[in-house]
Residue frames relative to the residue before (quaternion, step in Angstrom):
aa qw qx qy qz dx dy dz
X 1.0000 0.0000 0.0000 0.0000 0.00 0.00 0.00
X 0.1231 -0.8106 0.5650 0.0924 3.59 -1.16 0.37
X 0.7432 -0.4309 0.2496 0.4469 3.54 -1.25 0.19
X 0.6607 0.5094 -0.3412 0.4331 3.60 0.86 -0.83
X 0.6584 0.4883 -0.3247 0.4719 3.65 0.85 -0.80
X 0.6658 0.4925 -0.3202 0.4601 3.56 0.84 -0.88
X 0.6036 0.5548 -0.3489 0.4540 3.61 1.08 -0.65
X 0.6449 0.4989 -0.3193 0.4829 3.58 0.97 -0.81
X 0.6447 0.5048 -0.3248 0.4733 3.61 0.94 -0.78
X 0.6036 0.5338 -0.3480 0.4791 3.64 1.06 -0.64
X 0.6561 0.5268 -0.3100 0.4426 3.55 0.88 -0.96
X 0.6677 0.5256 -0.2929 0.4383 3.59 0.95 -0.99
X 0.6541 0.4884 -0.2890 0.5001 3.61 0.98 -0.99
X 0.6520 0.5060 -0.3496 0.4435 3.65 0.88 -0.76
X 0.6358 0.5295 -0.3406 0.4466 3.54 1.02 -0.69
X 0.6496 0.5171 -0.3177 0.4580 3.55 1.01 -0.83
X 0.6793 0.4947 -0.2844 0.4615 3.62 1.01 -0.84
X 0.6163 0.5280 -0.3199 0.4889 3.51 1.17 -0.68
X 0.6268 0.4983 -0.3377 0.4948 3.57 0.99 -0.78
X 0.6255 0.5363 -0.3500 0.4456 3.65 0.85 -0.71
X 0.7278 0.4412 -0.2709 0.4497 3.61 0.86 -0.87
X 0.5262 0.6109 -0.4436 0.3914 3.64 1.10 -0.24
X 0.1122 0.7836 -0.5893 0.1614 3.47 -0.92 1.14
X 0.5721 -0.2003 -0.7930 0.0615 1.72 -1.99 1.66
X 0.0702 -0.7390 0.6678 0.0542 3.54 -1.18 0.76
X 0.5078 -0.7105 0.3958 0.2841 3.57 -0.60 1.23
X 0.8769 0.0618 -0.0597 0.4730 3.64 -0.72 1.06
X 0.6573 0.5566 -0.2905 0.4169 3.61 1.26 -0.32
X 0.5781 -0.5580 0.4689 0.3668 3.49 -1.34 0.50
X 0.0504 0.7816 -0.6209 0.0316 3.47 -1.11 0.85
X 0.7264 -0.3944 0.3426 0.4466 3.51 -1.29 -0.31
X 0.7070 0.4847 -0.2547 0.4476 3.55 1.27 -0.33
X 0.7889 -0.0960 0.0758 0.6023 3.52 1.11 -0.77
X 0.5778 -0.6184 0.4151 0.3339 3.56 -1.29 -0.01
X 0.4839 -0.7033 0.4236 0.3029 3.49 1.24 0.28
X 0.7932 -0.2675 0.2266 0.4979 3.57 -0.88 -1.10
X 0.5945 0.6229 -0.2945 0.4144 3.42 1.32 0.11
X 0.2444 -0.7914 0.5519 0.0968 3.67 -0.78 1.10
X 0.7300 0.4513 -0.2247 0.4615 3.60 1.21 -0.48
X 0.7713 0.2500 -0.1669 0.5611 3.69 1.18 0.18
X 0.0506 -0.7682 0.6371 0.0377 3.48 -1.29 0.39
X 0.7797 -0.3476 0.2335 0.4655 3.60 -1.29 -0.04
X 0.6536 0.5288 -0.3126 0.4422 3.57 1.00 -0.79
X 0.5967 0.5622 -0.3323 0.4663 3.56 1.19 -0.71
X 0.6879 0.4862 -0.2756 0.4630 3.48 0.97 -1.00
X 0.6380 0.5160 -0.3409 0.4587 3.64 0.96 -0.72
X 0.6266 0.5248 -0.3424 0.4634 3.57 0.95 -0.80
X 0.6581 0.5326 -0.2983 0.4408 3.54 0.93 -1.02
X 0.6530 0.5253 -0.2955 0.4586 3.54 0.90 -1.03
X 0.6595 0.4947 -0.3166 0.4691 3.59 0.79 -0.86
X 0.6649 0.5147 -0.3216 0.4353 3.61 0.85 -0.79
X 0.6909 0.5060 -0.2721 0.4388 3.55 1.13 -0.78
X 0.4436 0.7355 -0.4472 0.2496 3.62 1.15 -0.49
X 0.7182 0.4432 -0.2856 0.4540 3.71 0.61 -1.01
X 0.6762 0.5005 -0.3307 0.4277 3.57 0.96 -0.61
X 0.5850 0.5506 -0.3558 0.4775 3.57 1.14 -0.55
X 0.6269 0.5127 -0.3031 0.5024 3.58 1.10 -0.83
X 0.6496 0.5440 -0.2985 0.4392 3.56 0.86 -0.89
X 0.6330 0.5183 -0.3124 0.4828 3.54 1.01 -0.92
X 0.6388 0.4968 -0.3239 0.4901 3.66 0.90 -0.84
X 0.6911 0.4884 -0.3014 0.4393 3.65 0.78 -0.87
X 0.6645 0.5108 -0.3099 0.4489 3.52 1.04 -0.88
X 0.6375 0.5467 -0.3061 0.4484 3.57 1.07 -0.79
X 0.6127 0.5463 -0.3558 0.4467 3.53 1.19 -0.65
X 0.6776 0.4558 -0.2730 0.5085 3.60 1.21 -0.52
X 0.5713 -0.6292 0.3646 0.3806 3.62 1.29 0.13
X 0.2025 0.7996 -0.5373 0.1762 3.54 1.10 0.68
X 0.4004 -0.7087 0.5504 0.1858 3.40 -1.22 0.87
X 0.7153 -0.4502 0.2933 0.4468 3.63 -1.17 0.06
X 0.5947 0.5566 -0.3828 0.4359 3.57 1.07 -0.65
X 0.6801 0.4702 -0.3020 0.4745 3.65 0.76 -0.87
X 0.6447 0.5138 -0.3325 0.4581 3.62 0.92 -0.73
X 0.6376 0.5130 -0.3231 0.4753 3.56 1.06 -0.74
X 0.6173 0.5223 -0.3558 0.4686 3.68 0.96 -0.62
X 0.6522 0.4743 -0.3310 0.4901 3.61 0.91 -0.70
X 0.6321 0.5445 -0.3293 0.4421 3.56 1.01 -0.86
X 0.6765 0.4840 -0.3196 0.4539 3.58 0.90 -0.82
X 0.6042 0.5335 -0.3583 0.4710 3.61 1.11 -0.66
X 0.6426 0.5249 -0.3159 0.4602 3.56 1.06 -0.89
X 0.6223 0.5453 -0.3266 0.4569 3.60 1.02 -0.75
X 0.6702 0.4789 -0.3095 0.4750 3.61 0.95 -0.87
X 0.6133 0.5247 -0.3311 0.4888 3.62 1.07 -0.66
X 0.6755 0.4754 -0.3304 0.4566 3.60 0.85 -0.75
X 0.6817 0.4749 -0.3193 0.4558 3.60 0.91 -0.75
X 0.5799 0.5411 -0.3784 0.4772 3.58 1.17 -0.59
X 0.6931 0.5041 -0.2842 0.4297 3.69 0.84 -1.01
X 0.7584 0.4008 -0.1699 0.4852 3.53 1.09 -0.81
X 0.4716 -0.6694 0.4502 0.3563 3.61 1.24 -0.06
X 0.7680 -0.3912 0.2013 0.4654 3.58 1.06 0.61
X 0.5825 0.6124 -0.3728 0.3829 3.50 1.26 -0.03
X 0.3722 -0.7269 0.5219 0.2465 3.63 -0.86 0.87
X 0.0327 -0.8261 0.5626 -0.0052 3.56 -0.28 1.08
X 0.8620 0.1349 0.0103 0.4885 3.52 0.97 -0.94
X 0.2007 0.8264 -0.5063 0.1427 3.50 1.21 0.47
X 0.6606 0.5046 -0.2903 0.4740 3.60 1.03 -0.92
X 0.6821 0.4653 -0.3074 0.4730 3.58 0.93 -0.79
X 0.5941 0.5335 -0.4193 0.4321 3.56 0.94 -0.57
X 0.6712 0.4963 -0.2935 0.4659 3.63 0.94 -0.70
X 0.7798 0.3756 -0.1942 0.4616 3.61 0.65 -1.18
X 0.6930 0.4398 -0.2553 0.5110 3.54 0.80 -0.93
X 0.5953 0.5813 -0.3357 0.4415 3.56 1.15 -0.72
X 0.6470 0.4944 -0.2968 0.4989 3.62 1.05 -0.97
X 0.6496 0.5135 -0.3292 0.4538 3.61 0.91 -0.73
X 0.6060 0.5270 -0.3300 0.4962 3.56 1.12 -0.68
X 0.6448 0.5102 -0.3044 0.4810 3.59 0.95 -0.89
X 0.6425 0.5023 -0.3222 0.4807 3.58 0.96 -0.77
X 0.6765 0.5035 -0.3105 0.4387 3.60 0.91 -0.78
X 0.6519 0.4939 -0.2835 0.5008 3.53 1.37 -0.56
X 0.5393 0.6739 -0.3753 0.3379 3.52 1.18 -0.56
X 0.5474 -0.6087 0.4617 0.3415 3.58 -1.16 0.66
X 0.5767 0.6051 -0.3808 0.3952 3.56 1.23 -0.39
X 0.6542 0.5415 -0.3096 0.4278 3.56 1.18 -0.52
X 0.5010 0.6795 -0.4379 0.3092 3.55 -0.78 0.81
X 0.6204 0.5520 -0.3388 0.4423 3.51 1.17 -0.48
X 0.5524 -0.6010 0.4280 0.3879 3.59 -1.07 0.57
X 0.8146 0.2220 -0.1985 0.4978 3.48 -1.02 0.97
X 0.4350 0.6922 -0.4778 0.3215 3.61 1.15 0.07
X 0.2719 -0.7700 0.5630 0.1274 3.56 -0.99 1.08
X 0.4883 -0.6825 0.4714 0.2713 3.48 -0.86 1.04
X 0.6232 0.5588 -0.3289 0.4374 3.56 1.10 -0.74
X 0.6668 0.4788 -0.3051 0.4828 3.57 0.98 -0.81
X 0.5977 0.5251 -0.3772 0.4740 3.63 1.10 -0.52
X 0.6428 0.5086 -0.3216 0.4741 3.56 0.85 -0.84
X 0.6562 0.5148 -0.3143 0.4534 3.63 0.80 -0.91
X 0.6790 0.5135 -0.2862 0.4396 3.58 0.94 -1.04
X 0.7816 0.4059 -0.1997 0.4294 3.47 0.76 -1.17
X 0.8471 0.1600 -0.0495 0.5043 3.60 0.88 -0.85
X 0.3771 0.7759 -0.4549 0.2213 3.61 1.27 0.02
X 0.6934 0.4692 -0.2854 0.4664 3.57 0.79 -0.91
X 0.6369 0.5038 -0.3278 0.4828 3.63 1.02 -0.75
X 0.6142 0.5538 -0.3621 0.4301 3.58 0.96 -0.72
X 0.7346 0.4193 -0.2297 0.4813 3.61 0.83 -0.98
X 0.7259 0.4481 -0.2886 0.4348 3.61 1.01 -0.63
X 0.5134 0.6697 -0.3990 0.3587 3.58 1.29 -0.28
X 0.4108 -0.6889 0.5070 0.3156 3.66 -0.84 0.68
X 0.4616 -0.6641 0.5076 0.2971 3.52 -1.19 0.66
X 0.1353 -0.8227 0.5504 0.0436 3.61 -0.57 1.10
X 0.7819 0.2010 -0.1487 0.5710 3.55 1.20 -0.27
X 0.2331 -0.8244 0.5102 0.0762 3.51 -0.35 1.33
X 0.1091 -0.8062 0.5815 0.0008 3.44 -0.18 1.42
X 0.6949 -0.4189 0.3482 0.4694 3.60 -1.26 0.05
X 0.6743 0.5133 -0.3030 0.4360 3.59 0.94 -0.87
X 0.6924 0.4655 -0.3077 0.4573 3.53 0.91 -0.80
X 0.6330 0.5291 -0.3325 0.4570 3.55 1.12 -0.60
X 0.6458 0.4798 -0.3204 0.5000 3.59 1.14 -0.69
X 0.6090 0.5435 -0.3629 0.4495 3.56 1.03 -0.65
X 0.6667 0.4793 -0.2973 0.4871 3.62 0.93 -0.75
X 0.6812 0.5004 -0.2989 0.4430 3.58 0.84 -0.91
X 0.8089 0.2776 -0.1492 0.4963 3.64 0.77 -0.93
X 0.5086 -0.6968 0.4243 0.2753 3.62 1.18 0.22
X 0.5182 0.5989 -0.4657 0.3949 3.59 0.97 0.71
X 0.6649 -0.5692 0.3543 0.3293 3.54 -1.34 0.57
X 0.1973 -0.8068 0.5325 0.1632 3.57 1.05 -0.79
X 0.8008 -0.2953 0.2142 0.4750 3.57 -1.27 -0.38
X 0.6554 0.5194 -0.3386 0.4313 3.57 0.97 -0.75
X 0.6636 0.4975 -0.2947 0.4748 3.52 0.95 -0.87
X 0.6315 0.5346 -0.3390 0.4478 3.58 0.92 -0.70
X 0.6778 0.4890 -0.2828 0.4707 3.56 0.96 -0.99
X 0.7161 0.4966 -0.2832 0.4004 3.51 0.80 -0.95
X 0.6460 0.4995 -0.2723 0.5089 3.48 1.44 -0.46
X 0.5672 -0.6291 0.3756 0.3762 3.58 1.23 -0.01
X 0.5766 -0.6340 0.3555 0.3731 3.54 1.22 0.69
X 0.0338 0.8401 -0.5411 0.0193 3.69 0.74 0.87
X 0.6720 0.5191 -0.3306 0.4120 3.59 0.88 -0.80
X 0.5783 0.5826 -0.3441 0.4557 3.55 1.27 -0.52
X 0.7564 0.3904 -0.1753 0.4947 3.51 0.84 -1.10
X 0.7579 0.3845 -0.2343 0.4720 3.68 0.88 -0.69
X 0.7780 0.2957 -0.1521 0.5330 3.53 1.14 -0.50
X 0.7380 0.4360 -0.2646 0.4419 3.65 0.47 -1.15
X 0.7219 0.4568 -0.2907 0.4310 3.61 0.57 -0.94
X 0.6886 0.4625 -0.3168 0.4599 3.62 0.82 -0.82
X 0.6272 0.5263 -0.3200 0.4766 3.55 1.14 -0.66
X 0.6246 0.5311 -0.3240 0.4720 3.63 1.01 -0.75
X 0.7176 0.4599 -0.2607 0.4534 3.46 0.80 -1.01
X 0.5728 0.5346 -0.3602 0.5064 3.61 1.24 -0.60
X 0.6559 0.5211 -0.3292 0.4358 3.62 0.83 -0.86
X 0.6493 0.5046 -0.3117 0.4761 3.55 0.95 -0.84
X 0.6395 0.5108 -0.3116 0.4827 3.62 1.05 -0.71
X 0.7369 0.4563 -0.2788 0.4135 3.53 0.78 -0.88
X 0.7418 0.3647 -0.1636 0.5384 3.56 1.31 -0.47
X 0.4891 -0.6777 0.4483 0.3171 3.54 1.11 0.34
X 0.7665 -0.4046 0.1955 0.4590 3.62 0.87 0.95
X 0.3797 0.6978 -0.5244 0.3065 3.68 1.08 0.40
X 0.3290 -0.7931 0.4838 0.1697 3.58 -0.26 1.35
X 0.6465 0.5227 -0.3342 0.4440 3.59 0.99 -0.82
X 0.6539 0.4848 -0.3133 0.4890 3.62 0.99 -0.88
X 0.6279 0.5340 -0.3532 0.4425 3.59 0.88 -0.73
X 0.6520 0.4967 -0.3158 0.4779 3.62 1.00 -0.79
X 0.6096 0.5409 -0.3511 0.4610 3.54 1.02 -0.63
X 0.6328 0.5311 -0.3029 0.4752 3.59 0.95 -0.97
X 0.6764 0.4852 -0.2893 0.4727 3.57 0.81 -0.97
X 0.6634 0.5278 -0.3085 0.4315 3.57 0.88 -0.87
X 0.6536 0.4911 -0.2853 0.5002 3.55 0.96 -0.96
X 0.6365 0.5454 -0.3280 0.4357 3.67 0.92 -0.80
X 0.6522 0.5146 -0.2775 0.4825 3.55 1.05 -1.03
X 0.6812 0.4940 -0.3074 0.4444 3.57 0.82 -0.94
X 0.6295 0.5443 -0.3122 0.4582 3.63 1.15 -0.71
X 0.7666 0.3983 -0.1656 0.4757 3.58 1.09 -0.75
X 0.7234 0.4945 -0.2453 0.4148 3.60 0.94 -0.88
X 0.3651 -0.6988 0.5732 0.2230 3.55 -1.08 0.82
X 0.1274 -0.8837 0.4503 0.0100 3.43 0.67 1.38
X 0.3590 -0.7602 0.5026 0.2015 3.59 -0.47 1.21
X 0.6037 0.5495 -0.3798 0.4352 3.61 0.98 -0.48
X 0.6512 0.5045 -0.2941 0.4847 3.52 1.08 -0.85
X 0.6629 0.4902 -0.3167 0.4690 3.59 1.02 -0.74
X 0.6202 0.5198 -0.3518 0.4705 3.55 1.13 -0.65
X 0.7236 0.4218 -0.2728 0.4734 3.69 0.74 -0.87
X 0.8682 0.1799 -0.0475 0.4600 3.62 0.72 -0.98
X 0.4775 -0.6773 0.4415 0.3440 3.54 1.31 0.09
X 0.7726 -0.3193 0.2564 0.4851 3.61 -1.31 -0.26
X 0.6784 0.4829 -0.3194 0.4522 3.59 0.83 -0.82
X 0.6178 0.5294 -0.3590 0.4574 3.63 1.01 -0.63
X 0.6329 0.5050 -0.3293 0.4859 3.57 1.01 -0.84
X 0.6695 0.4963 -0.3338 0.4405 3.66 0.76 -0.88
X 0.6355 0.5243 -0.3291 0.4615 3.62 0.97 -0.88
X 0.6680 0.5122 -0.2914 0.4545 3.56 0.87 -0.92
X 0.7064 0.4444 -0.2979 0.4635 3.56 0.76 -0.87
X 0.6251 0.5069 -0.3547 0.4759 3.64 0.97 -0.66
X 0.6597 0.5174 -0.3260 0.4368 3.62 0.86 -0.79
X 0.6507 0.4946 -0.3163 0.4816 3.54 1.00 -0.87
X 0.6426 0.5331 -0.3160 0.4505 3.59 0.90 -1.03
X 0.6502 0.5191 -0.3172 0.4552 3.63 1.00 -0.76
X 0.6242 0.5169 -0.3411 0.4762 3.56 0.96 -0.71
X 0.6634 0.5092 -0.2957 0.4618 3.61 0.95 -0.90
X 0.6422 0.5624 -0.2932 0.4305 3.51 1.06 -0.97
X 0.7151 0.4708 -0.2193 0.4678 3.45 1.18 -0.82
X 0.7307 -0.4365 0.2058 0.4828 3.51 1.35 0.47
X 0.2982 -0.7600 0.5159 0.2595 3.54 1.34 -0.31
X 0.8083 -0.2711 0.1782 0.4914 3.57 -1.07 -0.66
X 0.5391 0.5813 -0.4344 0.4275 3.59 1.24 0.26
X 0.5577 0.5794 -0.4163 0.4242 3.64 1.16 0.00
X 0.6005 -0.6003 0.4029 0.3417 3.54 -1.15 0.67
X 0.7870 0.3239 -0.1669 0.4979 3.44 1.09 -0.70
X 0.2318 0.8466 -0.4599 0.1343 3.52 1.30 0.49
X 0.6101 0.5665 -0.3517 0.4280 3.60 0.97 -0.66
X 0.6978 0.4706 -0.2807 0.4612 3.51 0.83 -1.07
X 0.6428 0.5020 -0.3188 0.4829 3.61 0.99 -0.79
X 0.6680 0.4864 -0.3455 0.4447 3.66 0.90 -0.64
X 0.6223 0.5517 -0.3061 0.4633 3.50 1.11 -0.74
X 0.6436 0.5109 -0.2961 0.4868 3.52 1.04 -0.76
X 0.6235 0.5069 -0.3334 0.4932 3.55 1.03 -0.67
X 0.6222 0.5350 -0.3369 0.4617 3.57 0.99 -0.88
X 0.6667 0.5112 -0.3115 0.4439 3.59 0.77 -0.92
X 0.6561 0.4971 -0.3235 0.4667 3.61 1.00 -0.69
X 0.6226 0.5232 -0.3381 0.4737 3.54 1.03 -0.64
X 0.6405 0.5196 -0.3307 0.4587 3.60 0.98 -0.96
X 0.6617 0.5185 -0.3354 0.4252 3.60 0.87 -0.98
X 0.7363 0.3886 -0.2374 0.5006 3.60 1.09 -0.61
X 0.4096 -0.7361 0.4361 0.3167 3.58 1.37 0.05
X 0.3688 0.7194 -0.4895 0.3269 3.53 1.07 0.76
X 0.0045 0.8042 -0.5910 0.0627 3.57 -0.95 0.97
X 0.2003 -0.8246 0.5162 0.1162 3.59 -0.30 1.26
X 0.0330 -0.8718 0.4885 0.0153 3.56 0.63 1.14
X 0.6045 0.5529 -0.3713 0.4371 3.55 1.15 -0.44
X 0.6452 0.5184 -0.3006 0.4739 3.53 1.13 -0.76
X 0.5873 0.5369 -0.3545 0.4910 3.57 1.24 -0.63
X 0.6297 0.5311 -0.3446 0.4501 3.63 0.86 -0.77
X 0.6871 0.4675 -0.2671 0.4878 3.54 0.96 -0.99
X 0.5881 0.5294 -0.3964 0.4655 3.67 1.03 -0.50
X 0.6399 0.4973 -0.3419 0.4757 3.65 0.92 -0.80
X 0.6471 0.5233 -0.3351 0.4418 3.53 0.90 -0.80
X 0.6385 0.5400 -0.3133 0.4501 3.50 1.03 -1.00
X 0.6518 0.5128 -0.3085 0.4658 3.63 0.91 -0.92
X 0.6336 0.5339 -0.3334 0.4498 3.57 1.01 -0.82
X 0.7198 0.4469 -0.2708 0.4570 3.55 0.74 -1.02
X 0.6188 0.5552 -0.3377 0.4414 3.57 1.04 -0.84
X 0.6868 0.4974 -0.2889 0.4443 3.63 0.92 -0.88
X 0.5659 0.6383 -0.4166 0.3144 3.63 0.97 -0.29
X 0.0203 0.7410 -0.6709 0.0174 3.59 -1.11 0.95
X 0.4795 -0.6594 0.4961 0.2986 3.56 -1.13 0.61
X 0.1631 0.7204 -0.6688 0.0838 3.44 -1.24 0.72
X 0.5803 -0.6136 0.4007 0.3553 3.55 -1.20 0.48
X 0.5017 -0.6574 0.4724 0.3049 3.54 -1.00 1.02
X 0.5887 -0.5761 0.4411 0.3563 3.56 -1.24 0.62
X 0.6717 -0.4944 0.3507 0.4259 3.60 -1.16 0.25
X 0.7302 0.3648 -0.2467 0.5224 3.58 1.07 -0.60
X 0.3592 0.7772 -0.4590 0.2371 3.61 1.29 0.30
X 0.7540 -0.4049 0.2823 0.4334 3.48 -1.36 0.00
X 0.7553 -0.1935 0.1281 0.6130 3.48 1.06 -0.80
X 0.5597 -0.5846 0.4315 0.3984 3.61 -1.22 0.16
X 0.4074 0.6574 -0.5332 0.3428 3.57 0.01 1.26
X 0.6661 -0.4631 0.4052 0.4215 3.52 -1.29 -0.60
X 0.0977 -0.8033 0.5853 0.0515 3.53 -1.10 0.71
X 0.5247 -0.6350 0.4638 0.3261 3.60 -0.94 0.83
X 0.0480 0.8167 -0.5715 0.0638 3.50 -0.99 0.75
X 0.1591 0.7515 -0.6370 0.0642 3.63 -1.01 0.68
X 0.6318 -0.5352 0.4129 0.3794 3.51 -1.30 0.29
X 0.3266 -0.7655 0.5251 0.1778 3.57 -0.37 1.25
X 0.4323 -0.7139 0.5001 0.2309 3.58 -0.83 1.10
């Protein structure tokens, strides 16, 4: 491993921890409460994120050597085992291991380095076909919901280059920063609601079916239509939406994974790779929290 790959791993973990701190997030685990979850809390998420750090770095390092999807999956399965060990068997970050892990691989790829290069496009170009063609060997709640309701889920999102990150999450995050004069928590809330309003979230489909998804999307869209975090009462309105999700046991976990991916991508800045870096090119960098 080297400094460049370790840096990418740090960025990924920072994105997970920042997503955890964002509040209020409807139905999701946060620094304040466990949302719609009885088997996990903020400490569970912190333990999981810490366990995943070396695997995110390994994904970046492997991609620098031209790793194909089969090798990336092997690393991802090892990361999942480490997550389950750290959490006592609780699935906190399976979706993030896949999505954020692919973005880490894209950041480590030799393809990354040009001005304006999108990590999602690199992931789509290098591994998109393999993502869609690979057989499903582990039927998670998300993959079962994808099959039942005919939606793309995490695999479809990644294979398409993470369109909801670039078309929904990032614009909403930046709008939130503008509306609140740089309040990062509020901006995260804005992005979270925007993603819930647009994403066919398989976690919502698993927990609430098609009606649960419709309710969640309508509630999120209503919050945004009322001004989002630009409204004077935005926090109270977000908390009320959160309580409704909890009462219905709805949890938009797919949107949470995309929020972490959005934070990761947003935080990237170009700088020269150290002499012992992955290659002589540009590397994303931001101040790790």
